[in-house]
C-alpha positions as CSV (number, residue, x, y, z in Angstrom):
1,M,-11.5,6.9,-41.2
2,Q,-13.6,3.8,-40.7
3,T,-11.4,0.8,-39.8
4,D,-12.1,-2.9,-39.4
5,F,-11.0,-2.7,-35.8
6,D,-10.2,-0.2,-33.1
7,I,-7.2,-2.2,-31.9
8,A,-5.3,-5.1,-33.4
9,I,-3.0,-7.0,-31.1
10,C,-0.3,-9.1,-32.7
11,G,0.5,-12.0,-30.4
12,A,-2.1,-14.0,-28.4
13,G,0.3,-15.1,-25.6
14,P,-0.4,-14.2,-22.0
15,V,0.4,-10.5,-22.5
16,G,-1.7,-10.0,-25.7
17,L,-4.7,-12.0,-24.3
18,T,-4.6,-10.0,-21.0
19,L,-4.5,-6.7,-22.9
20,A,-7.5,-7.7,-25.0
21,T,-9.6,-8.6,-21.9
22,L,-8.5,-5.5,-20.0
23,L,-9.5,-3.3,-23.0
24,A,-12.9,-4.9,-23.0
25,K,-13.2,-4.2,-19.3
26,Q,-12.4,-0.5,-20.1
27,G,-15.5,-0.4,-22.3
28,I,-14.1,-1.0,-25.7
29,E,-16.4,-3.2,-27.8
30,P,-14.8,-6.7,-27.7
31,A,-15.7,-7.4,-31.3
32,R,-13.6,-4.3,-32.3
33,I,-10.5,-5.8,-30.7
34,A,-8.6,-8.2,-33.0
35,L,-6.3,-10.7,-31.4
36,I,-3.9,-12.3,-33.9
37,D,-1.6,-15.2,-33.5
38,A,0.3,-17.6,-35.8
39,K,-0.6,-20.7,-33.7
40,A,-4.0,-22.3,-33.1
41,I,-5.1,-22.4,-29.5
42,E,-4.9,-26.2,-29.5
43,Q,-1.2,-26.0,-30.3
44,T,-0.4,-23.4,-27.7
45,S,-2.5,-25.2,-24.9
46,R,0.0,-28.1,-25.1
47,D,3.0,-25.9,-24.3
48,P,4.5,-27.4,-21.0
49,R,6.9,-24.6,-20.2
50,S,6.9,-23.5,-16.5
51,I,6.1,-19.8,-15.9
52,A,6.6,-17.7,-12.8
53,L,3.9,-15.2,-11.9
54,S,4.2,-12.6,-9.3
55,Y,1.3,-11.8,-6.9
56,G,0.9,-8.6,-8.8
57,S,0.3,-10.5,-11.9
58,R,-2.4,-12.6,-10.2
59,Q,-4.1,-9.3,-9.3
60,I,-4.2,-8.4,-13.0
61,F,-5.7,-11.8,-13.9
62,E,-8.3,-11.5,-11.2
63,S,-9.4,-8.1,-12.5
64,V,-10.5,-9.7,-15.8
65,A,-12.0,-12.9,-14.2
66,S,-9.1,-15.1,-15.5
67,W,-8.1,-16.5,-12.1
68,P,-7.7,-19.1,-10.6
69,I,-5.2,-20.8,-13.0
70,A,-3.8,-24.2,-12.0
71,A,-0.6,-23.2,-10.2
72,T,1.7,-23.9,-7.3
73,Q,2.1,-20.9,-4.9
74,I,5.4,-19.5,-3.7
75,N,5.3,-18.4,0.0
76,Q,9.1,-17.9,0.4
77,I,12.0,-16.9,-1.8
78,H,15.5,-17.9,-0.7
79,V,18.3,-16.0,-2.4
80,S,21.9,-17.0,-1.8
81,R,25.4,-16.9,-3.3
82,R,27.1,-20.3,-3.5
83,G,30.2,-20.6,-1.4
84,H,29.9,-17.1,0.1
85,F,28.4,-15.4,3.1
86,G,25.1,-13.6,2.6
87,R,21.6,-14.6,1.8
88,T,18.1,-13.0,1.7
89,M,14.8,-14.7,2.6
90,I,11.6,-13.0,1.4
91,E,8.4,-14.3,3.1
92,R,4.8,-13.6,2.3
93,E,3.9,-12.9,5.9
94,A,6.1,-9.8,5.9
95,Y,3.9,-8.3,3.2
96,N,0.5,-9.6,4.4
97,L,0.0,-11.5,1.1
98,P,-1.5,-14.9,0.5
99,A,1.5,-15.7,-1.7
100,L,4.6,-14.0,-3.2
101,G,3.9,-15.6,-6.5
102,Y,2.9,-18.7,-8.4
103,V,4.4,-21.3,-10.8
104,T,2.1,-22.5,-13.7
105,R,2.3,-24.0,-17.1
106,Y,2.3,-21.7,-20.1
107,G,-0.3,-23.8,-21.8
108,A,-2.7,-23.7,-18.8
109,M,-2.4,-20.0,-18.5
110,V,-3.0,-19.3,-22.2
111,T,-6.0,-21.7,-22.2
112,A,-7.7,-19.9,-19.4
113,L,-7.1,-16.5,-20.8
114,N,-8.1,-17.5,-24.4
115,A,-11.4,-19.0,-23.1
116,H,-12.2,-15.8,-21.3
117,A,-11.4,-13.6,-24.4
118,A,-13.6,-15.8,-26.5
119,R,-16.4,-15.8,-24.0
120,I,-16.6,-12.0,-23.9
121,G,-16.5,-11.7,-27.7
122,V,-13.0,-10.6,-28.6
123,T,-12.3,-11.3,-32.3
124,L,-9.7,-14.1,-32.3
125,I,-7.8,-14.4,-35.6
126,R,-5.7,-17.6,-35.3
127,P,-3.8,-19.2,-36.9
128,A,-2.8,-16.2,-39.0
129,T,0.7,-14.8,-39.8
130,V,1.2,-11.1,-40.2
131,I,3.8,-10.4,-42.8
132,D,3.6,-6.6,-43.2
133,L,2.5,-3.5,-41.4
134,V,1.8,-0.2,-43.2
135,E,1.1,2.8,-41.0
136,N,-0.6,6.0,-42.3
137,D,-1.7,9.1,-40.4
138,D,-5.1,7.7,-39.4
139,V,-4.9,3.9,-40.0
140,V,-2.7,0.9,-39.8
141,T,-3.0,-1.9,-42.4
142,L,-1.9,-5.4,-41.5
143,A,-1.2,-7.9,-44.3
144,F,-1.4,-11.7,-43.7
145,A,0.4,-14.5,-45.3
146,D,-2.8,-15.7,-47.0
147,R,-3.0,-12.3,-48.9
148,T,-5.9,-10.9,-46.8
149,S,-5.6,-7.8,-44.7
150,I,-7.3,-5.8,-41.9
151,T,-7.2,-2.2,-40.8
152,A,-7.0,-0.8,-37.3
153,K,-6.7,2.6,-35.5
154,I,-4.0,1.2,-33.2
155,V,-1.7,-1.8,-33.5
156,V,0.0,-3.4,-30.5
157,Q,2.9,-5.7,-30.9
158,A,2.7,-8.1,-27.9
159,E,5.0,-10.9,-29.1
160,G,7.8,-10.7,-31.6
161,G,7.3,-7.6,-33.7
162,I,7.0,-6.2,-37.2
163,F,8.1,-2.6,-37.1
164,T,9.5,-0.3,-39.8
165,E,13.2,0.5,-39.5
166,Q,12.3,4.1,-38.5
167,V,10.8,3.1,-35.2
168,K,13.3,0.4,-34.1
169,K,15.5,1.6,-31.3
170,S,16.9,-1.7,-30.0
171,M,19.2,-2.4,-27.0
172,H,20.9,-5.8,-27.4
173,R,23.2,-7.8,-25.2
174,D,24.5,-11.3,-25.6
175,Y,25.5,-12.7,-22.2
176,G,27.2,-15.8,-23.6
177,Q,24.9,-17.9,-21.3
178,T,22.5,-20.7,-21.8
179,A,19.5,-21.6,-19.6
180,I,19.0,-25.3,-19.0
181,V,15.4,-26.0,-18.1
182,A,13.8,-29.2,-16.7
183,H,11.5,-30.5,-14.0
184,V,13.4,-32.1,-11.1
185,N,12.5,-34.0,-7.9
186,V,14.4,-33.9,-4.6
187,S,14.5,-36.1,-1.5
188,S,13.6,-33.4,1.0
189,P,11.4,-30.7,-0.6
190,I,10.4,-27.6,1.3
191,P,6.8,-26.8,0.3
192,H,6.2,-23.5,-1.5
193,R,9.8,-22.2,-1.1
194,A,11.6,-21.0,-4.2
195,F,15.3,-20.7,-4.5
196,E,17.5,-18.3,-6.5
197,R,21.1,-19.6,-6.1
198,F,23.9,-17.6,-7.6
199,T,26.7,-19.9,-8.8
200,D,30.0,-19.0,-10.4
201,E,28.5,-19.1,-13.9
202,G,25.1,-17.7,-13.3
203,P,21.8,-18.0,-11.3
204,L,20.2,-21.4,-10.6
205,A,16.5,-21.2,-9.9
206,L,14.3,-23.8,-8.4
207,L,10.6,-23.0,-8.4
208,P,8.2,-25.2,-6.5
209,Q,5.8,-26.9,-9.0
210,E,3.4,-29.8,-8.5
211,D,5.4,-32.7,-7.0
212,G,8.9,-31.2,-7.6
213,Y,10.7,-28.1,-8.9
214,A,11.0,-26.2,-12.2
215,L,14.7,-25.8,-12.8
216,V,16.3,-22.9,-14.6
217,W,20.1,-23.3,-14.5
218,C,22.0,-20.5,-16.3
219,V,25.6,-21.4,-17.3
220,Q,28.2,-20.5,-19.9
221,A,27.4,-21.9,-23.4
222,D,30.2,-24.5,-23.3
223,T,29.2,-25.8,-19.9
224,A,25.6,-26.1,-21.2
225,Q,26.7,-28.3,-24.0
226,R,28.6,-30.5,-21.5
227,L,25.6,-30.7,-19.1
228,L,23.2,-31.6,-21.9
229,G,25.4,-34.5,-23.0
230,L,25.4,-36.1,-19.5
231,N,23.1,-39.0,-18.6
232,D,20.4,-38.2,-16.0
233,A,22.3,-39.7,-13.0
234,I,25.5,-37.7,-13.7
235,F,23.5,-34.5,-14.5
236,L,21.8,-34.8,-11.1
237,E,25.2,-35.3,-9.4
238,E,26.4,-32.1,-11.0
239,L,23.2,-30.3,-9.9
240,D,23.8,-31.5,-6.3
241,K,27.3,-30.0,-6.3
242,E,26.1,-26.6,-7.6
243,F,23.0,-26.3,-5.5
244,G,24.0,-27.9,-2.2
245,T,22.0,-30.0,0.3
246,R,19.1,-27.6,1.3
247,L,16.7,-29.9,-0.4
248,G,18.5,-33.2,0.2
249,R,19.5,-34.9,-3.0
250,F,18.2,-34.5,-6.5
251,T,16.5,-37.8,-7.4
252,A,15.0,-37.4,-10.9
253,T,14.8,-35.1,-13.9
254,T,12.7,-34.8,-17.1
255,S,14.4,-34.3,-20.4
256,R,16.4,-31.1,-20.6
257,N,16.0,-28.2,-23.0
258,A,18.3,-25.2,-23.5
259,F,17.8,-21.6,-24.5
260,Q,20.4,-18.9,-25.3
261,L,20.2,-15.9,-23.1
262,G,20.4,-12.2,-23.9
263,L,18.8,-8.8,-23.5
264,N,16.6,-7.3,-26.2
265,A,14.9,-4.1,-25.2
266,Q,13.4,-1.8,-27.8
267,A,11.3,1.2,-27.1
268,A,9.4,0.6,-30.3
269,A,6.6,3.1,-30.8
270,S,5.3,5.3,-33.5
271,H,2.2,7.4,-34.2
272,R,-0.2,4.4,-34.1
273,T,1.9,1.4,-33.1
274,V,3.4,0.3,-29.8
275,A,5.3,-2.7,-28.4
276,I,4.7,-4.4,-25.1
277,G,5.8,-7.6,-23.4
278,N,8.3,-9.7,-25.4
279,A,8.0,-7.3,-28.3
280,A,9.4,-4.5,-26.1
281,Q,11.8,-6.4,-23.9
282,T,13.2,-9.9,-23.6
283,L,15.1,-10.3,-20.4
284,H,17.5,-12.7,-18.7
285,P,15.4,-15.1,-16.5
286,V,17.2,-14.1,-13.3
287,A,14.5,-13.1,-10.8
288,G,11.8,-14.2,-13.2
289,Q,10.6,-10.8,-14.1
290,G,10.0,-10.9,-17.9
291,L,6.3,-11.9,-18.1
292,N,5.4,-9.9,-15.1
293,L,6.8,-6.8,-16.6
294,G,4.9,-7.5,-19.8
295,L,1.6,-7.9,-17.9
296,R,2.2,-4.5,-16.2
297,D,2.7,-3.1,-19.7
298,A,-0.7,-4.4,-20.7
299,S,-2.4,-3.1,-17.6
300,V,-1.2,0.5,-18.1
301,L,-1.8,0.5,-21.9
302,A,-5.4,-0.7,-21.5
303,R,-6.2,2.0,-18.9
304,L,-4.8,4.7,-21.2
305,L,-6.5,3.5,-24.4
306,G,-9.7,3.2,-22.5
307,R,-9.6,6.9,-21.9
308,Q,-8.5,8.0,-25.4
309,M,-8.2,5.8,-28.5
310,G,-5.4,7.6,-30.3
311,P,-1.7,8.5,-30.6
312,S,-1.7,10.6,-27.4
313,A,-2.4,7.5,-25.3
314,L,0.6,5.8,-26.9
315,Q,2.8,8.8,-26.0
316,E,1.6,8.8,-22.5
317,F,2.1,5.1,-22.2
318,S,5.8,5.4,-23.1
319,A,6.3,8.0,-20.5
320,C,4.4,6.1,-17.8
321,R,6.4,2.9,-18.3
322,I,9.9,4.3,-18.3
323,S,10.5,3.9,-14.5
324,D,9.3,0.4,-14.1
325,R,10.9,-0.9,-17.3
326,N,14.2,0.7,-16.6
327,A,14.3,-0.5,-13.0
328,T,13.5,-4.1,-14.0
329,I,15.8,-4.2,-17.1
330,H,18.7,-2.7,-15.2
331,L,18.3,-5.1,-12.2
332,T,18.3,-8.2,-14.3
333,D,21.0,-6.9,-16.7
334,M,23.3,-6.0,-13.8
335,M,23.0,-9.5,-12.3
336,A,23.5,-11.2,-15.6
337,R,26.5,-9.1,-16.5
338,I,28.2,-9.9,-13.2
339,F,28.4,-13.6,-14.1
340,A,28.9,-13.1,-17.8
341,S,32.1,-11.0,-17.1
342,A,33.5,-13.3,-14.4
343,P,32.3,-16.8,-15.0
344,S,34.8,-18.3,-12.6
345,G,34.0,-15.8,-9.8
346,G,35.5,-12.5,-9.0
347,V,35.2,-9.3,-6.9
348,A,31.8,-8.4,-8.4
349,Q,30.4,-11.8,-7.5
350,A,31.8,-11.6,-3.9
351,L,30.2,-8.1,-3.5
352,L,26.9,-9.6,-4.7
353,G,27.0,-12.2,-1.9
354,F,27.9,-9.4,0.6
355,T,25.0,-7.3,-0.7
356,L,22.5,-10.2,-0.2
357,G,23.5,-10.4,3.5
358,L,23.3,-6.6,3.8
359,V,19.9,-6.4,2.2
360,D,18.5,-9.1,4.5
361,G,19.5,-7.0,7.5
362,V,18.2,-3.7,6.3
363,K,14.5,-3.8,6.3
364,P,13.9,-0.8,3.9
365,A,16.3,-2.2,1.3
366,K,14.7,-5.7,1.6
367,K,11.2,-4.2,1.3
368,L,12.2,-2.3,-1.9
369,L,13.7,-5.4,-3.5
370,A,10.6,-7.5,-2.6
371,E,8.1,-4.9,-3.8
372,Q,9.9,-4.6,-7.1
373,M,9.8,-8.3,-7.6
374,I,6.1,-8.7,-6.5
375,F,4.5,-5.5,-7.9
376,G,7.1,-3.6,-10.0
377,R,6.9,0.2,-10.1
378,R,3.2,0.8,-10.7
379,S,2.2,3.7,-12.9
């Protein structure tokens, strides 16, 4: 059946945009790729959120001429457990890489990717809100809020998701945690070193960015409410107590925002629809793996659809992604549950600290952890 498009991608965030440009690189006519988003690019470009990219994600962006992006590189990652023996230091030199990863702004990343998609001729439909999806044997129809519609051979959900109940197979977990995010400054910064500090209530991440650090501090919900109510000076004192003195003292913070944390993983797929990125899995921010996992989804799916534009490619995609998805989801879920189940410390947390020391001394184990964080399990 003739359709308006070969592929319609719902969600023009980093994962959807990357998929569109990768599909064009595979030889699919760009005009036959529809990229749909509810927000105008001008609105998304102003999004100031900090995003961690692995070196493997940079390689994906480079493959579609969407790098460089304004970013601060990470050369070292220091992982430790507050008040306990054991830490792991991952360094770029050990893996012969120019960087382990990068910290950028969401808006800067999407602006660069959207400009490239427009330049090569991808059909951008934004702002537009999809309100319904009807799948038949040989076509999928997408209905918009303005009562127009389009048809496509394949539909990819890359952000959020509109799937029928028959194809929803969701895994959900509420950790009872909240992430407090802000940009902070310190008195003694260590250039290009990121920190993942496990506290009694959850991980505290500091990512080098511009003149300071992007802060992601995961705590129990009631602690988050208390921290949000503090003035800046007292908040910085609390941060000093939890993080320690590796960077001197915390000297300044921007306004703070908070996000509830949970796990949502759904292997949503059907004959002609498939989910990737946030539509397939929303992870706890520990280890900063969510976006990078989604970009690997896009890379594999583009390769398979470039070979065969049909249901068999979606079936093969689901099989190819099981190992990487499961490894990443289980790693982040395990760490999050340790703190959710014992917010004031416990045996599991003590064992985590011991494990960090053990990993640092066992090169194969350290290499396995680092490669999962940098590249994932490639298909």
